[in-house]
C-alpha positions in Angstrom: -5.5 -6.4 -29.7 -2.1 -7.7 -28.6 -3.8 -9.4 -25.6 -5.1 -12.0 -28.0 -1.6 -13.2 -28.7 0.3 -12.8 -25.4 0.8 -16.1 -23.5 -2.4 -17.0 -21.6 -0.7 -17.4 -18.2 1.0 -14.0 -18.5 -2.2 -12.4 -19.6 -4.2 -13.8 -16.7 -1.6 -12.5 -14.3 -1.7 -9.1 -16.0 -5.5 -9.0 -15.6 -5.2 -10.0 -11.9 -2.5 -7.4 -11.2 -4.6 -4.8 -12.9 -7.6 -5.7 -10.8 -5.6 -5.7 -7.6 -3.9 -2.4 -8.6 -7.2 -0.6 -9.2 -9.7 -2.3 -7.0 -7.4 -3.9 -4.3 -9.6 -7.0 -4.3 -11.1 -9.7 -6.6 -14.0 -12.1 -6.3 -12.5 -15.4 -7.3 -15.8 -16.9 -8.4 -16.8 -13.9 -10.7 -13.3 -13.5 -12.1 -12.9 -17.2 -12.9 -16.1 -17.0 -14.9 -14.9 -13.8 -16.7 -11.6 -15.4 -17.6 -13.0 -18.8 -18.3 -10.7 -20.7 -15.9 -11.2 -22.5 -12.6 -10.6 -20.9 -9.2 -7.6 -23.2 -8.6 -5.9 -21.7 -11.7 -6.5 -18.2 -10.4 -5.1 -19.1 -7.0 -2.0 -20.5 -8.6 -1.7 -17.3 -10.6 -2.0 -15.3 -7.4 0.6 -17.3 -5.7 3.0 -16.7 -8.6 2.2 -13.0 -8.3 3.0 -13.0 -4.6 6.3 -14.7 -5.3 7.2 -12.4 -8.1 6.4 -9.2 -6.2 7.2 -10.3 -2.7 8.9 -7.1 -1.9 6.3 -4.8 -3.5 3.2 -6.4 -1.9 2.3 -4.8 1.4 -0.9 -6.7 2.4 -2.8 -9.8 1.4 -5.9 -11.5 2.8 -8.4 -14.1 1.7 -11.9 -14.5 3.0 -13.8 -17.2 1.1 -14.0 -16.0 -2.6 -12.8 -12.5 -1.7 -9.1 -12.1 -2.2 -7.5 -8.8 -1.2 -4.0 -7.7 -2.3 -2.3 -4.3 -1.9 0.7 -3.3 -3.9 3.1 -0.7 -2.5 2.0 2.8 -3.6 5.5 3.4 -4.8 5.4 0.9 -7.7 3.9 2.2 -10.9 1.5 -0.1 -12.8 3.8 -0.2 -15.8 6.7 -1.7 -13.7 4.4 -4.5 -12.6 3.5 -5.1 -16.3 7.1 -5.1 -17.4 8.1 -7.5 -14.7 5.4 -10.0 -15.7 5.9 -9.7 -19.5 9.7 -9.7 -19.5 9.7 -13.5 -20.2 7.1 -13.4 -23.0 8.5 -15.2 -26.0 5.7 -13.7 -28.2 6.8 -10.2 -27.3 10.5 -11.1 -27.7 9.7 -12.4 -31.2 7.8 -9.2 -32.1 10.8 -7.2 -31.0 13.1 -9.3 -33.2 11.0 -8.4 -36.3 10.8 -4.8 -35.3 14.5 -4.2 -34.7 15.8 -6.1 -37.7 14.7 -5.8 -41.3 15.3 -9.5 -42.2 15.4 -11.4 -38.9 16.2 -15.0 -38.6 13.6 -16.4 -36.2 15.7 -19.5 -35.7 18.1 -17.5 -33.6 15.4 -17.8 -30.9 16.3 -21.5 -30.6 19.7 -20.5 -29.3 19.0 -17.4 -27.2 15.7 -18.7 -25.7 16.5 -22.5 -25.6 13.4 -23.5 -27.5 12.8 -26.0 -30.3 12.6 -25.2 -34.0 8.9 -26.0 -34.1 8.3 -23.6 -31.2 10.2 -20.9 -32.9 8.2 -21.5 -36.1 5.0 -21.3 -34.1 6.0 -18.0 -32.6 6.8 -16.6 -36.0 3.3 -17.6 -37.2 1.7 -15.9 -34.2 3.7 -12.7 -34.7 2.9 -12.5 -38.4 -0.8 -13.1 -37.5 -0.7 -10.2 -35.0 1.0 -7.9 -37.5 -1.6 -8.8 -40.2 -4.4 -8.2 -37.6 -3.0 -4.7 -37.2 -3.2 -4.1 -40.9 0.5 -4.6 -41.7 1.2 -5.8 -45.2 2.8 -9.3 -45.2 4.8 -10.2 -48.3 6.4 -13.6 -48.6 6.1 -14.3 -44.9 7.8 -11.0 -44.0 6.1 -7.9 -42.6 6.4 -4.7 -44.7 6.1 -1.8 -42.2 5.6 1.8 -42.9 8.0 3.8 -40.7 5.1 5.0 -38.6 3.8 1.5 -38.1 7.3 0.2 -37.1 7.9 3.0 -34.6 4.5 2.7 -32.9 4.7 -1.1 -32.7 8.2 -0.9 -31.4 7.0 1.6 -28.8 4.2 -0.9 -27.8 6.5 -3.9 -27.5 9.5 -2.1 -25.9 7.2 -0.5 -23.3 5.8 -3.9 -22.3 9.2 -5.6 -22.2 11.2 -2.8 -20.7 13.8 -3.5 -23.4 14.5 0.2 -24.0 16.7 0.2 -20.9 19.5 -1.4 -23.0 19.4 1.1 -25.9 22.4 3.3 -26.6 21.4 6.8 -26.0 23.2 10.1 -25.2 24.0 10.6 -21.5 21.1 12.2 -19.6 18.7 11.7 -22.5 15.8 10.6 -20.3 16.5 13.4 -17.8 16.2 15.9 -20.6 13.1 14.1 -21.9 11.5 14.6 -18.5 12.3 18.3 -18.5 10.8 18.6 -22.0 7.6 16.9 -20.8 7.6 19.2 -17.7 7.8 22.2 -20.1 4.7 21.0 -21.9 2.8 20.5 -18.7 3.7 23.9 -17.4 2.4 25.5 -20.6 -0.8 23.5 -20.6 -1.7 22.9 -17.0 -1.9 19.2 -17.8 -0.2 16.3 -16.1 1.0 13.0 -17.4 1.1 10.0 -15.0 4.1 7.7 -14.7 2.9 5.3 -17.4 2.3 8.0 -20.0 5.5 9.7 -19.1 7.3 6.5 -19.8 5.5 5.9 -23.1 6.5 9.4 -24.2 10.1 9.0 -23.2 10.4 5.6 -25.0 8.8 7.2 -28.0 11.4 10.0 -27.9 14.2 7.5 -27.8 12.7 5.6 -30.8 12.5 8.9 -32.7 16.2 9.6 -31.9 17.4 6.2 -32.9 15.3 5.7 -36.0 15.8 9.2 -37.6 19.2 8.2 -39.0 17.7 5.1 -40.6 14.4 6.3 -42.1 12.4 9.5 -42.3 8.9 9.1 -40.9 6.0 10.2 -43.3 2.8 11.5 -41.8 -0.3 12.4 -43.7 -0.4 16.2 -44.3 -4.1 16.2 -43.6 -3.4 14.9 -40.1 -0.8 17.6 -39.5 -3.4 20.3 -40.5 -6.0 18.6 -38.2 -3.7 18.4 -35.2 -2.8 22.1 -35.5 -6.4 22.8 -34.5 -6.0 20.9 -31.2 -4.7 22.5 -28.0 -1.7 20.1 -27.8 -0.1 21.6 -30.9 0.8 25.0 -29.4 1.8 23.5 -26.1 4.3 21.1 -27.7 5.5 23.7 -30.3 6.3 26.2 -27.5 8.2 23.6 -25.4 10.1 22.5 -28.5 11.2 26.1 -29.3 12.1 27.0 -25.7 14.1 23.9 -24.6 17.3 22.3 -25.9 15.6 18.9 -26.4 15.2 19.7 -30.1 19.0 19.5 -30.5 18.8 15.7 -30.5 16.6 15.7 -33.6 16.2 16.5 -37.3 13.4 19.1 -37.7 11.2 16.5 -39.4 10.9 14.6 -36.1 8.8 17.3 -34.5 5.7 15.9 -36.0 6.3 12.4 -34.7 7.0 13.9 -31.2 3.7 15.8 -31.5 1.9 12.6 -32.6 3.2 10.9 -29.4 1.6 13.6 -27.2 -1.6 13.3 -29.2 -1.8 9.6 -28.5 -1.1 9.8 -24.7 -3.7 10.3 -22.0 -3.4 13.2 -19.6 -5.2 14.8 -16.7 -5.7 18.0 -14.7 -5.6 19.0 -11.1 -8.8 21.2 -11.1 -12.3 21.2 -12.5 -11.7 24.6 -14.0 -8.8 23.3 -16.2 -10.9 20.3 -17.2 -13.7 22.6 -18.3 -11.4 24.9 -20.3 -9.8 21.9 -22.0 -13.2 20.4 -22.7 -14.5 23.5 -24.4 -11.5 23.5 -26.8 -11.8 19.8 -27.5 -15.6 20.0 -27.8 -15.2 22.6 -30.6 -12.7 20.6 -32.5 -14.2 17.1 -32.2 -17.9 17.8 -31.8 -18.9 21.2 -33.2 -16.6 21.0 -36.2 -16.9 17.3 -37.0 -20.3 16.3 -38.5 -19.4 12.6 -38.5 -18.9 12.6 -34.7 -22.1 14.6 -34.2 -23.9 11.9 -36.1 -22.3 9.3 -33.8 -23.4 11.1 -30.7 -26.9 11.3 -32.1 -26.9 7.6 -32.7 -25.9 7.0 -29.1 -28.7 9.3 -27.9 -31.3 7.4 -30.0 -30.1 4.0 -28.9 -29.8 4.7 -25.2 -32.6 7.3 -25.0 -30.5 9.8 -23.1 -29.4 13.3 -23.8 -25.7 13.0 -24.5 -24.9 16.2 -26.4 -23.3 18.5 -23.9 -22.9 15.7 -21.4 -19.2 16.4 -20.4 -18.3 12.9 -19.1 -19.7 11.2 -22.2 -18.2 13.7 -24.7 -14.8 13.6 -23.0 -14.8 9.8 -22.9 -15.7 9.7 -26.6 -13.0 12.3 -27.4 -10.5 10.2 -25.6 -11.4 7.3 -27.8 -11.5 9.3 -31.1 -8.4 11.5 -30.4 -5.9 8.7 -31.1 -7.9 6.9 -33.9 -6.5 8.9 -36.8 -5.1 6.6 -39.6 -5.6 3.7 -37.1 -2.5 4.7 -35.1 -4.5 3.6 -32.0 -4.1 -0.1 -33.0 -0.4 0.1 -32.3 -0.3 2.0 -29.0 0.4 0.6 -25.6 -2.7 0.3 -23.5 -3.9 -1.1 -20.2 -5.8 -4.4 -20.4 -9.4 -3.8 -19.3 -11.6 -6.5 -18.0 -15.4 -6.1 -18.4 -18.0 -7.5 -16.0 -21.1 -9.2 -17.5 -23.1 -6.1 -17.7 -20.3 -4.2 -19.4 -19.6 -7.1 -21.8 -23.2 -6.9 -22.9 -22.9 -3.1 -23.3 -19.7 -3.6 -25.3 -21.6 -5.7 -27.8 -24.2 -2.9 -28.2 -21.5 -0.3 -28.6 -19.6 -2.4 -31.2 -22.7 -2.6 -33.3 -23.2 1.2 -33.1 -19.6 2.0 -34.0 -19.5 -0.6 -36.8 -22.7 0.8 -38.4 -21.4 4.3 -38.1 -17.9 3.5 -39.4 -19.2 1.8 -42.5 -20.6 5.2 -43.6 -17.2 7.0 -43.3 -15.2 7.7 -46.5 -12.1 6.1 -44.9 -11.2 2.9 -43.0 -11.4 3.3 -39.2 -10.6 0.7 -36.7 -10.5 0.9 -32.9 -8.1 -0.8 -30.5 -10.4 -3.3 -28.6 -8.8 -2.3 -25.2 -9.4 1.4 -25.9 -13.0 0.5 -26.7 -13.3 -1.5 -23.5 -12.0 1.5 -21.5 -14.7 3.6 -23.2 -17.4 1.1 -22.4 -16.4 1.0 -18.7 -16.8 4.8 -18.5 -20.0 4.7 -20.5 -21.5 2.1 -18.1 -21.0 4.6 -15.3 -22.4 7.5 -17.3 -25.6 5.5 -18.2 -26.2 4.7 -14.6 -26.3 8.3 -13.4 -29.4 9.3 -11.4 -31.2 12.7 -11.2 -30.6 13.6 -7.6 -27.9 16.0 -6.2 -24.8 15.8 -3.8 -21.5 17.5 -3.2 -18.3 15.8 -2.0 -14.4 15.6 -2.2 -13.0 13.3 -4.8 -9.6 11.6 -5.0 -8.8 10.2 -8.4 -6.1 10.1 -11.1 -8.5 10.2 -14.0 -10.2 13.3 -15.2 -12.9 11.2 -16.9 -13.6 9.4 -13.7 -13.7 12.7 -11.8 -16.4 14.0 -14.2 -18.4 10.8 -13.9 -18.3 10.8 -10.1 -19.0 14.6 -10.0 -22.1 14.3 -12.2 -23.3 11.3 -10.3 -22.9 13.2 -7.0 -24.5 16.4 -8.4 -27.4 14.3 -9.5 -28.4 13.4 -5.9 -30.8 15.6 -3.8 -30.5 13.9 -0.4 -27.4 16.0 0.5 -26.6 19.7 0.3 -22.9 19.5 -0.3 -20.7 21.2 -2.8 -18.5 19.3 -5.2 -14.9 20.3 -4.5 -13.4 21.7 -7.7 -10.0 20.4 -7.0 -9.0 16.9 -8.2 -7.0 15.3 -5.4 -4.3 12.9 -6.7 -3.3 11.3 -3.4 -5.2 10.2 -0.3 -2.5 11.9 1.9 -3.6 15.3 0.4 -7.1 15.0 1.8 -6.9 13.1 5.2 -7.5 16.4 7.0 -10.9 16.8 5.3 -11.8 13.2 6.2 -11.4 13.9 9.9 -14.2 16.5 9.8 -17.6 14.9 10.4 -19.4 17.0 7.8 -17.2 15.9 4.9 -17.2 12.8 2.7 -14.2 11.7 0.6 -14.7 9.4 -2.4 -11.3 7.8 -3.1 -10.5 6.0 -6.3 -9.8 2.4 -5.4 -6.4 2.6 -7.2 -5.3 5.2 -4.7 -7.0 3.7 -1.6 -4.3 2.7 0.9 -4.5 0.4 3.9 -4.2 3.3 6.4 -7.4 4.9 5.0 -9.5 2.1 6.6 -9.3 4.0 9.9 -11.2 7.0 8.4 -14.9 6.0 8.0 -15.5 9.1 5.9 -13.0 8.0 3.2 -15.1 5.7 0.9 -13.5 3.7 -1.9 -15.1 4.2 -5.3 -14.7 2.9 -8.8 -16.7 2.9 -12.0 -18.4 -0.3 -11.0 -19.3 0.8 -7.5 -20.6 4.4 -7.9 -24.0 3.7 -6.5 -22.6 1.7 -3.5 -20.1 4.4 -2.7 -22.8 7.1 -2.8 -25.1 5.0 -0.6 -22.2 4.6 1.9 -21.7 8.4 1.9 -25.4 8.9 2.6 -25.6 6.3 5.4 -22.5 7.8 7.1 -24.3 11.2 7.5 
């Protein structure tokens, strides 16, 4: 949702960096059509990216319309985003309204050296964004609930990297890391660098805001979240670490909400399966409304989706953070859809809209979260009925399940699907050297040195079939 308001040049570069970070290459012709700009504009954007990240880019190459760019494997995606958005006047104006109760937008003219008319235009854009998020606007001023303010502040501070200037206790973020580690040890989950940073910023906001205003959370939501696996994991870490000494006891529920909103993964198929069984019971078996939604998808796409792990898990990812429309305020990656996925997005929007109208409460989805769901759904709907087994390198449990089911559906090979989810290509090079093995590596994790291994094949949601064909042809 916020992508509709961020400056267009910054947004294009965010999309480009996202494509390079995940897929390592872009097709200039196709991407210019998707972004509705000319190729010259894209090339100018790429040149700006190369200047901005000169020390973090390890390889670039252009061949006609195919442009390849590799970022260093040591730079997290969130750091790239923060470096690009740090000069966004829209985000800085958002921050002004979130950090001050009655801000004077004209102060932007002095600190950002802009005209009064530009400052007024930014104010209008920010108020429009808040209104779009469902925030009450009274006499040209937003009236946030404490939860809305905190989550919006998390979204904007994460994008700007402005949290680095906050006054916090010494070693606060180190102790936050230990608290997250305690949760992961209890649960077997892992949180990537982006989600760890989101959690840590949320913890800091909780610490700073608790003295100003108590956050109020719907008791029904609290009862609902107690049924989910995350509740016991966080409660145990809260009781058994000293991190709670920073907070009033009422802040535990906000900390819990942050974990519920963040994505996580696992390092083995067994742990994915165990987690799925728990979530399936909470979100599918015990929720008639979502059962009805799955049935609607089955009818529309004429496929059996009840019990389809990739589909149900992708749907649960989408629904887990949708309570009370919290999802609208959360930081999210900007996802770009190809033409096929854009058409699928329109179909899915109609299905969700029709279903949501029958609910006894208002439910809205973050468009970027919906696009992420559609990207995964596009892979699920393309699965075939043959069988195959292979090693998989990915940092997404949903992608692992999609790739696994696609491979298990192929009958031209007699492999086993490795139950371990490999997070790095360095963990699996020894397998790639054996002629009887195939390694499908998420493009996000595919590094230049992998090119020398013909058995390491890059894969993404958009290239599942091509990657499987490559594996077959290499046999």
